[in-house]
N, CA, C and O of each residue as an XYZ file, in Angstrom:
620
protein
N     125.584    248.928     82.149
C     126.285    248.248     83.198
C     127.725    247.953     82.789
O     128.647    248.078     83.594
N     127.911    247.550     81.499
C     129.256    247.276     81.011
C     130.107    248.529     81.063
O     131.296    248.472     81.376
N     129.492    249.664     80.753
C     130.250    250.912     80.764
C     130.702    251.271     82.179
O     131.812    251.767     82.377
N     129.852    251.022     83.136
C     130.214    251.310     84.525
C     131.337    250.380     84.962
O     132.285    250.816     85.614
N     131.239    249.105     84.608
C     132.283    248.143     84.966
C     133.602    248.521     84.319
O     134.645    248.466     84.970
N     133.577    248.899     83.063
C     134.797    249.318     82.370
C     135.370    250.583     82.999
O     136.583    250.726     83.148
N     134.478    251.493     83.364
C     134.932    252.733     83.992
C     135.611    252.437     85.341
O     136.669    252.991     85.638
N     135.006    251.573     86.146
C     135.594    251.202     87.440
C     136.927    250.480     87.247
O     137.872    250.704     88.004
N     137.004    249.620     86.241
C     138.250    248.926     85.943
C     139.334    249.924     85.547
O     140.486    249.790     85.957
N     138.967    250.914     84.760
C     139.912    251.942     84.330
C     140.413    252.741     85.535
O     141.605    253.035     85.631
N     139.515    253.090     86.444
C     139.907    253.834     87.646
C     140.867    252.999     88.495
O     141.859    253.518     89.007
N     140.573    251.718     88.640
C     141.462    250.834     89.411
C     142.840    250.762     88.783
O     143.848    250.816     89.488
N     142.897    250.639     87.463
C     144.191    250.567     86.779
C     144.984    251.857     86.936
O     146.197    251.821     87.141
N     144.303    252.998     86.841
C     144.976    254.286     87.001
C     145.508    254.415     88.435
O     146.628    254.881     88.648
N     144.703    254.003     89.403
C     145.124    254.071     90.805
C     146.327    253.170     91.054
O     147.285    253.586     91.706
N     146.290    251.957     90.550
C     147.399    251.020     90.734
C     148.663    251.558     90.077
O     149.742    251.496     90.667
N     148.541    252.081     88.874
C     149.697    252.634     88.166
C     150.267    253.826     88.913
O     151.484    253.964     89.035
N     149.386    254.694     89.417
C     149.822    255.867     90.167
C     150.569    255.453     91.436
O     151.619    256.012     91.752
N     150.023    254.471     92.161
C     150.688    253.993     93.379
C     152.026    253.344     93.058
O     152.989    253.513     93.806
N     152.096    252.615     91.974
C     153.351    251.973     91.587
C     154.406    253.024     91.274
O     155.575    252.856     91.621
N     153.997    254.113     90.617
C     154.951    255.174     90.308
C     155.398    255.876     91.584
O     156.575    256.201     91.738
N     154.456    256.111     92.503
C     154.804    256.739     93.772
C     155.764    255.849     94.546
O     156.763    256.330     95.080
N     155.467    254.554     94.610
C     156.358    253.625     95.297
C     157.722    253.598     94.632
O     158.749    253.537     95.308
N     157.731    253.645     93.321
C     158.994    253.609     92.595
C     159.859    254.813     92.961
O     161.068    254.669     93.147
N     159.259    255.990     93.065
C     159.997    257.193     93.449
C     160.524    257.047     94.880
O     161.678    257.377     95.154
N     159.678    256.553     95.791
C     160.105    256.359     97.178
C     161.238    255.341     97.257
O     162.200    255.526     98.004
N     161.117    254.274     96.487
C     162.159    253.243     96.493
C     163.469    253.809     95.969
O     164.527    253.557     96.546
N     163.412    254.563     94.896
C     164.633    255.128     94.305
C     165.248    256.189     95.219
O     166.470    256.274     95.349
N     164.392    256.998     95.850
C     164.891    258.004     96.785
C     165.618    257.326     97.943
O     166.702    257.745     98.348
N     164.997    256.270     98.463
C     165.624    255.549     99.571
C     166.920    254.878     99.123
O     167.913    254.891     99.851
N     166.912    254.302     97.948
C     168.097    253.617     97.427
C     169.273    254.582     97.274
O     170.427    254.190     97.448
N     168.982    255.837     96.950
C     170.031    256.836     96.733
C     170.603    257.395     98.044
O     171.647    258.047     98.037
N     169.924    257.140     99.158
C     170.382    257.655    100.450
C     171.701    257.004    100.827
O     171.821    255.780    100.774
N     172.698    257.803    101.206
C     174.019    257.267    101.560
C     174.385    257.497    103.026
O     175.526    257.255    103.418
N     173.453    257.951    103.825
C     173.708    258.140    105.254
C     173.748    259.606    105.634
O     173.846    260.491    104.785
N     173.672    259.834    106.918
C     173.720    261.196    107.447
C     175.097    261.797    107.207
O     176.095    261.080    107.127
N     175.138    263.100    107.093
C     176.400    263.827    106.945
C     176.888    264.229    108.330
O     176.095    264.349    109.264
N     178.178    264.434    108.457
C     178.767    264.860    109.732
C     179.431    266.221    109.528
O     180.654    266.302    109.411
N     178.624    267.299    109.485
C     179.186    268.618    109.187
C     179.969    269.254    110.336
O     180.766    270.164    110.106
N     179.754    268.790    111.566
C     180.467    269.369    112.702
C     181.930    268.945    112.665
O     182.275    267.883    112.148
N     182.785    269.808    113.230
C     184.214    269.484    113.289
C     184.471    268.301    114.213
O     185.352    267.481    113.958
N     183.690    268.222    115.293
C     183.868    267.153    116.265
C     182.503    266.636    116.698
O     181.569    267.409    116.916
N     182.406    265.326    116.819
C     181.219    264.686    117.386
C     181.686    263.793    118.527
O     182.829    263.336    118.536
N     180.807    263.549    119.480
C     181.184    262.823    120.692
C     180.199    261.692    120.962
O     178.997    261.833    120.734
N     180.718    260.577    121.447
C     179.864    259.450    121.831
C     180.440    258.787    123.069
O     181.655    258.647    123.211
N     179.551    258.386    123.955
C     179.958    257.641    125.153
C     179.229    256.300    125.138
O     178.022    256.228    124.907
N     179.985    255.258    125.387
C     179.461    253.896    125.384
C     179.454    253.359    126.813
O     180.521    253.100    127.369
N     178.275    253.184    127.424
C     178.220    252.587    128.753
C     178.398    251.067    128.653
O     177.821    250.427    127.773
N     179.187    250.504    129.547
C     179.398    249.052    129.568
C     179.168    248.568    130.996
O     179.997    248.791    131.879
N     178.037    247.905    131.212
C     177.668    247.485    132.560
C     177.436    245.981    132.674
O     176.705    245.521    133.552
N     178.057    245.230    131.790
C     177.894    243.776    131.809
C     179.246    243.096    131.619
O     180.176    243.666    131.048
N     179.327    241.869    132.111
C     180.526    241.076    131.871
C     180.271    239.992    130.819
O     181.068    239.066    130.670
N     179.166    240.112    130.098
C     178.823    239.172    129.030
C     179.796    239.357    127.861
O     179.805    240.419    127.237
N     180.614    238.346    127.555
C     181.612    238.486    126.491
C     181.030    238.907    125.140
O     181.667    239.656    124.399
N     179.839    238.438    124.818
C     179.227    238.813    123.527
C     178.932    240.308    123.482
O     179.167    240.959    122.464
N     178.425    240.846    124.568
C     178.102    242.273    124.617
C     179.391    243.101    124.639
O     179.471    244.142    123.988
N     180.387    242.644    125.377
C     181.665    243.363    125.455
C     182.313    243.425    124.072
O     182.748    244.487    123.626
N     182.371    242.279    123.404
C     182.979    242.240    122.068
C     182.182    243.076    121.074
O     182.759    243.723    120.201
N     180.853    243.064    121.203
C     180.017    243.893    120.333
C     180.297    245.368    120.587
O     180.349    246.159    119.645
N     180.477    245.745    121.842
C     180.786    247.136    122.180
C     182.108    247.562    121.546
O     182.195    248.630    120.941
N     183.131    246.729    121.684
C     184.429    247.041    121.071
C     184.292    247.164    119.553
O     184.848    248.078    118.943
N     183.554    246.244    118.959
C     183.344    246.266    117.497
C     182.640    247.557    117.076
O     183.031    248.190    116.096
N     181.611    247.938    117.811
C     180.867    249.156    117.464
C     181.728    250.406    117.616
O     181.639    251.326    116.804
N     182.552    250.439    118.647
C     183.458    251.581    118.808
C     184.426    251.649    117.636
O     184.646    252.721    117.072
N     185.001    250.518    117.268
C     185.921    250.505    116.124
C     185.211    250.872    114.827
O     185.788    251.551    113.979
N     183.968    250.431    114.664
C     183.202    250.817    113.475
C     183.029    252.329    113.414
O     183.167    252.927    112.347
N     182.729    252.948    114.548
C     182.575    254.408    114.573
C     183.896    255.097    114.249
O     183.930    256.065    113.488
N     184.979    254.594    114.830
C     186.296    255.195    114.579
C     186.715    255.080    113.115
O     187.452    255.925    112.608
N     186.245    254.032    112.439
C     186.626    253.794    111.050
C     185.599    254.286    110.034
O     185.833    254.190    108.829
N     184.477    254.807    110.496
C     183.458    255.332    109.585
C     184.032    256.549    108.863
O     184.450    257.511    109.507
N     184.054    256.512    107.545
C     184.698    257.585    106.769
C     184.125    258.967    107.071
O     184.815    259.973    106.904
N     182.878    259.024    107.511
C     182.283    260.321    107.846
C     182.779    260.858    109.176
O     182.690    262.057    109.440
N     183.307    259.963    110.020
C     183.702    260.345    111.379
C     185.202    260.362    111.620
O     185.658    260.859    112.649
N     185.974    259.823    110.681
C     187.423    259.741    110.870
C     187.980    261.134    111.153
O     187.760    262.075    110.390
N     188.700    261.244    112.259
C     189.286    262.518    112.658
C     188.306    263.485    113.298
O     188.690    264.594    113.669
N     187.039    263.084    113.435
C     186.022    263.972    114.003
C     185.404    263.443    115.295
O     184.799    264.206    116.049
N     185.549    262.153    115.555
C     184.807    261.547    116.660
C     185.695    261.366    117.884
O     186.827    260.893    117.788
N     185.155    261.752    119.032
C     185.796    261.489    120.312
C     184.882    260.534    121.063
O     183.681    260.774    121.190
N     185.463    259.449    121.558
C     184.673    258.389    122.189
C     185.179    258.130    123.602
O     186.379    258.167    123.875
N     184.223    257.866    124.490
C     184.539    257.432    125.850
C     183.823    256.114    126.103
O     182.655    255.951    125.750
N     184.535    255.178    126.716
C     183.969    253.912    127.153
C     183.946    253.952    128.679
O     184.993    254.041    129.319
N     182.742    253.885    129.259
C     182.613    253.970    130.713
C     182.088    252.638    131.252
O     181.003    252.190    130.883
N     182.876    252.014    132.132
C     182.485    250.732    132.724
C     181.943    250.951    134.127
O     182.424    251.798    134.879
N     180.933    250.167    134.456
C     180.360    250.155    135.803
C     179.649    248.828    135.986
O     179.478    248.077    135.026
N     179.240    248.535    137.189
C     178.572    247.258    137.450
C     179.427    246.102    136.956
O     180.633    246.070    137.202
N     178.809    245.151    136.259
C     179.512    243.985    135.742
C     180.612    244.319    134.744
O     181.548    243.538    134.570
N     180.507    245.474    134.087
C     181.528    245.882    133.124
C     182.877    246.137    133.760
O     183.899    246.145    133.074
N     182.890    246.345    135.067
C     184.133    246.578    135.802
C     185.121    245.427    135.594
O     186.331    245.647    135.554
N     184.612    244.216    135.465
C     185.472    243.039    135.308
C     186.354    243.113    134.068
O     187.426    242.509    134.031
N     185.912    243.841    133.064
C     186.683    243.990    131.824
C     188.013    244.681    132.095
O     189.007    244.400    131.425
N     188.036    245.577    133.065
C     189.220    246.385    133.354
C     190.152    245.767    134.393
O     191.205    246.333    134.686
N     189.783    244.619    134.951
C     190.625    243.978    135.948
C     191.884    243.418    135.299
O     191.839    242.857    134.204
N     193.010    243.581    135.993
C     194.277    243.034    135.485
C     194.093    241.551    135.190
O     193.397    240.837    135.911
N     194.722    241.115    134.133
C     194.665    239.729    133.671
C     193.340    239.336    133.028
O     193.109    238.153    132.778
N     192.456    240.314    132.754
C     191.265    239.975    131.973
C     191.724    239.723    130.534
O     192.823    240.120    130.145
N     190.899    239.081    129.776
C     191.280    238.762    128.397
C     191.157    239.962    127.455
O     191.387    239.831    126.252
N     190.799    241.119    127.991
C     190.536    242.289    127.144
C     191.652    243.328    127.144
O     191.483    244.404    126.571
N     192.775    243.033    127.766
C     193.845    244.022    127.879
C     194.272    244.579    126.513
O     194.373    245.794    126.344
N     194.516    243.714    125.565
C     194.986    244.176    124.248
C     193.910    244.981    123.519
O     194.215    245.972    122.856
N     192.659    244.557    123.642
C     191.555    245.313    123.028
C     191.472    246.714    123.618
O     191.298    247.692    122.890
N     191.597    246.806    124.932
C     191.529    248.101    125.612
C     192.703    248.994    125.206
O     192.521    250.182    124.940
N     193.897    248.423    125.160
C     195.069    249.202    124.749
C     194.919    249.701    123.318
O     195.290    250.833    123.009
N     194.379    248.863    122.452
C     194.175    249.267    121.057
C     193.199    250.437    120.970
O     193.417    251.368    120.194
N     192.122    250.399    121.761
C     191.173    251.522    121.779
C     191.841    252.772    122.329
O     191.671    253.863    121.785
N     192.588    252.616    123.390
C     193.293    253.742    124.003
C     194.239    254.400    122.995
O     194.308    255.626    122.910
N     194.953    253.595    122.246
C     195.880    254.115    121.242
C     195.160    254.843    120.109
O     195.761    255.659    119.409
N     193.873    254.548    119.930
C     193.067    255.233    118.909
C     192.403    256.486    119.462
O     191.633    257.147    118.765
N     192.706    256.816    120.730
C     192.183    258.039    121.319
C     190.928    257.879    122.152
O     190.365    258.875    122.607
N     190.482    256.668    122.360
C     189.279    256.433    123.159
C     189.615    256.644    124.637
O     190.624    256.142    125.131
N     188.756    257.390    125.332
C     188.874    257.549    126.784
C     188.295    256.294    127.414
O     187.165    255.910    127.111
N     189.058    255.653    128.286
C     188.601    254.429    128.937
C     188.487    254.717    130.427
O     189.490    254.911    131.114
N     187.254    254.743    130.916
C     186.994    255.183    132.288
C     186.208    254.140    133.072
O     185.466    253.334    132.512
N     186.395    254.184    134.374
C     185.753    253.271    135.313
C     185.005    254.067    136.374
O     185.483    255.102    136.836
N     183.843    253.583    136.753
C     183.037    254.183    137.812
C     183.624    253.842    139.182
O     183.791    252.669    139.517
N     183.930    254.859    139.960
C     184.477    254.641    141.302
C     183.435    254.028    142.238
O     183.782    253.240    143.119
N     182.168    254.382    142.054
C     181.123    253.782    142.903
C     181.114    252.265    142.752
O     180.971    251.542    143.738
N     181.268    251.782    141.523
C     181.290    250.330    141.298
C     182.500    249.691    141.962
O     182.407    248.587    142.498
N     183.639    250.386    141.928
C     184.825    249.852    142.604
C     184.552    249.713    144.094
O     184.843    248.680    144.698
N     183.992    250.758    144.675
C     183.717    250.751    146.115
C     182.694    249.661    146.461
O     182.896    248.910    147.415
N     181.606    249.569    145.699
C     180.559    248.580    145.966
C     181.070    247.153    145.835
O     180.628    246.260    146.558
N     181.999    246.943    144.913
C     182.530    245.597    144.674
C     183.811    245.321    145.460
O     184.411    244.252    145.345
N     184.215    246.307    146.261
C     185.438    246.181    147.070
C     186.652    245.843    146.201
O     187.428    244.935    146.499
N     186.785    246.613    145.114
C     187.911    246.466    144.196
C     188.780    247.698    144.336
O     188.287    248.823    144.249
N     190.070    247.496    144.552
C     190.978    248.641    144.661
C     191.448    249.046    143.261
O     191.453    248.242    142.329
N     191.835    250.294    143.147
C     192.278    250.819    141.857
C     193.490    250.051    141.321
O     193.649    249.918    140.108
N     194.334    249.553    142.207
C     195.528    248.834    141.745
C     195.190    247.451    141.175
O     196.075    246.775    140.650
N     193.937    247.024    141.270
C     193.512    245.779    140.643
C     193.136    245.994    139.173
O     192.943    245.040    138.419
N     193.036    247.269    138.788
C     192.706    247.609    137.397
C     193.990    247.805    136.599
O     195.059    248.037    137.164
N     193.870    247.709    135.286
C     195.009    248.070    134.435
C     195.405    249.499    134.774
O     194.545    250.334    135.056
N     196.686    249.778    134.748
C     197.168    251.096    135.192
C     196.808    252.230    134.248
O     197.012    253.394    134.593
N     196.281    251.931    133.072
C     195.909    252.975    132.121
C     194.435    253.368    132.209
O     193.976    254.192    131.418
N     193.694    252.805    133.142
C     192.260    253.084    133.284
C     192.047    254.367    134.091
O     192.613    254.532    135.172
N     191.227    255.267    133.556
C     190.824    256.472    134.289
C     189.667    256.103    135.220
O     188.883    255.204    134.916
N     189.568    256.791    136.338
C     188.470    256.541    137.276
C     187.693    257.841    137.466
O     188.268    258.894    137.742
N     186.365    257.741    137.310
C     185.478    258.894    137.489
C     184.603    258.637    138.715
O     184.400    257.482    139.089
N     184.079    259.691    139.347
C     183.293    259.480    140.568
C     182.114    258.517    140.393
O     181.921    257.621    141.215
N     181.330    258.697    139.330
C     180.203    257.789    139.100
C     179.906    257.696    137.608
O     180.040    258.674    136.874
N     179.504    256.519    137.176
C     179.138    256.336    135.767
C     177.873    257.121    135.438
O     177.777    257.740    134.379
N     176.904    257.094    136.350
C     175.673    257.837    136.093
C     175.962    259.320    135.931
O     175.436    259.964    135.024
N     176.792    259.858    136.804
C     177.167    261.260    136.687
C     177.868    261.529    135.366
O     177.601    262.537    134.711
N     178.762    260.634    134.974
C     179.492    260.798    133.706
C     178.529    260.804    132.525
O     178.644    261.636    131.626
N     177.577    259.868    132.533
C     176.597    259.795    131.445
C     175.716    261.041    131.408
O     175.433    261.569    130.333
N     175.287    261.504    132.561
C     174.440    262.697    132.631
C     175.194    263.922    132.120
O     174.662    264.694    131.322
N     176.419    264.097    132.575
C     177.222    265.254    132.156
C     177.509    265.194    130.665
O     177.347    266.187    129.955
N     177.935    264.029    130.191
C     178.258    263.902    128.762
C     177.028    264.154    127.895
O     177.121    264.823    126.866
N     175.888    263.627    128.299
C     174.681    263.864    127.504
C     174.318    265.345    127.519
O     173.907    265.889    126.494
N     174.463    265.997    128.654
C     174.184    267.439    128.733
C     175.141    268.238    127.849
O     174.790    269.309    127.354
N     176.355    267.709    127.652
C     177.339    268.359    126.777
C     177.083    268.062    125.301
O     177.783    268.581    124.431
N     176.093    267.238    125.022
C     175.753    266.929    123.628
C     176.321    265.625    123.108
O     176.225    265.347    121.913
N     176.910    264.816    123.979
C     177.447    263.527    123.569
C     176.305    262.557    123.292
O     175.289    262.564    123.987
N     176.480    261.726    122.275
C     175.533    260.627    122.021
C     175.834    259.517    123.011
O     176.993    259.161    123.222
N     174.794    258.974    123.616
C     174.942    257.823    124.498
C     174.568    256.591    123.672
O     173.414    256.423    123.279
N     175.557    255.733    123.415
C     175.343    254.574    122.546
C     175.265    253.328    123.411
O     176.279    252.813    123.882
N     174.043    252.854    123.609
C     173.819    251.677    124.451
C     173.936    250.406    123.605
O     173.601    250.396    122.421
N     174.414    249.354    124.233
C     174.580    248.092    123.522
C     173.461    247.128    123.886
O     173.427    246.004    123.386
């Protein structure tokens, strides 16, 4: 009986040691990971903005800037910010986001507005900052961009 108990104890120890070594390899492999590579010359992302929640708007701007400054994407990423629904308010003249929008524009970000949202909200184009592009529909823009291979980055 003692021999069987010792044998079972030995098997348990070998199993535990083996699992610890396997975990150690997995942990080290994961620790060595430095992120995906960006081998393409150009990558594209579109950020839909359909809310007037300041926290979400600021997070969207932050995420766009993070992508623009990611060393793997610098000089390779083209970004579009498309506003619709509640996000339309961000583009209205005298909103608190004018400087943020201009800064993104100067970094090459396409800043576009859904015309359907303008019509539904009875907002004329001259109520928007004069640098805002207007597209027929945000849904159409998202569908076309995704079909073209653009990443849709939701907030």
